[in-house]
N, C-alpha and C positions, 0 to 999 in steps of 0.2 A: 506355731507349729512347725514342729518339724517333717517330713513329707518321707516315705521312699520311695522309694526304684514300685515298689507291687500295692502304692496306695496310693489311687484314685484320686484328682483332681483335677474340680472339677470348677472353682476360683482363680486361676492361673494369674493371668491380666488384672483382679483384681488388688488380691493375692497382694503382690504385689506393689501396683499401686496404691493400697492402699500403705502398707509397710516404707516402702517411701515416704509416705505423706507422715506418717510418725513415727520418722528417725528425724532428719528433715527440718521441718518447725520449731523456732528460735521461740517465740510466744509461747507460755504454760499455758491458757486452756486452750487453744486450738491443738495445741497437738497434745493434746490432753484429748479435746473430742475425733482428731487425725489415729488416737489410737483406740478408744471407745469401735470407731469404721474399721481397725486394723481386727479389734479380738473378735468384729463382728462378722468381718469378711473368710473367718480360717473359723467360727461357727456353722454359716453358715456351711463352709466346703465341707468339715465331716460327716450335718448330714447329709447333705443331696448324696457325698461318702453314702454313709445308710441309704436314703433311700432309694439310689440306683441298691447297694444289694440284696434289700427289699424286692424291688422293682424284679430283676433280676431272676429271684426262688418263686416269685412268685406267692406275694406273702402281703400280713396286714399285716406288718412290723411299726410300733413307732416314731419307727429314722423318718416313713413316710407323713408319717402323722408329720410330725414334726418340722422339718424344711419350711413351711410357706408363716408357720409364725421364725425365725431362724432371716427368712430372708428379705420379712415387715422388720425384724430387729435393723437389721442388717439395712434395709431404706430408710426409716426411722435416723440411727444412728448418724449417715449417710445427707441429713437431710439437717439435723442438727450442729455438725458438722460448716456443709453449706451456706447454714445462714438462713431463718426463713424466710426473707426479702429474697436476694438472690432466690432459694431453691421455690419462690411463686411468681419469678419476674420472669429477669434475665434469663437463669436456670430451668423456668416452668419447660420446655424439649423439652429436655433432661430428663424430666420428675415425670414426662407424660413418657417416653420415652420406657422407662423403667419399670414405669405402672404396670403396660401393654408386652412384654417383654415377664414381668414381676406374672400377667396373667396366664398368661401359653406353660410360663411354667406351667403355674397351676394347674392349668388345663391335662398337660400329659403326666401329671403324681395320677390324677385320677383316673385316668384312662387308663395309667402302666401303658402308657406307649413309651418303648423304650425308645427307637428312631425323633419323639416327636421331646421328648424328655432331652437325649442330647446334646441338639437341633437347641431347644430353649434357652442349653444355659451353654449355652455361646452366645447367643446373643443376650445371655440375660447379663452375664462375666463382659460381655467387651461395652454393653451401656452401664455399666458399673466403675465401669475402670478407667470410662470413657468421665466419665460424673465427677465422680473422684480426684481426676487430673484436673479436668477445665475445672473446680472448688479450690486446688492448694497454685493454681496460675496465676487461680485469677487473685488466693493469697500471698502473691507476691512470696511463695520457699520454692527454691531452686528442682526442677526436674526429674 
């Protein structure tokens, strides 16, 4: 999803890491899983922009209600890309970090708190990008 300078982006680290993962894997199933992460990251980023606009306009748009499910879809895609055994063992600290960041973000949306929303997105983006890069490194793909 191309972004222009007039479009806000909320997941720059995640979309970049996911794009790199999707483009660098040579194993077709791993590449397909990474491509799903990239698509879900782009969808979550677009939902975040819609949510941000709705928060600024102080309205309850579908964008505000859609964001939590887009974040959950991104997390689920990342779990699939990571693999269940890694996700629940070696990667559990990253899984917990993501869950906490996602919870903070959903709370900020519910409270319509723009400052908390922006801060929570920074934390979520860092946690998600770190996870994608960790999985990519584990799977032996060049960073």
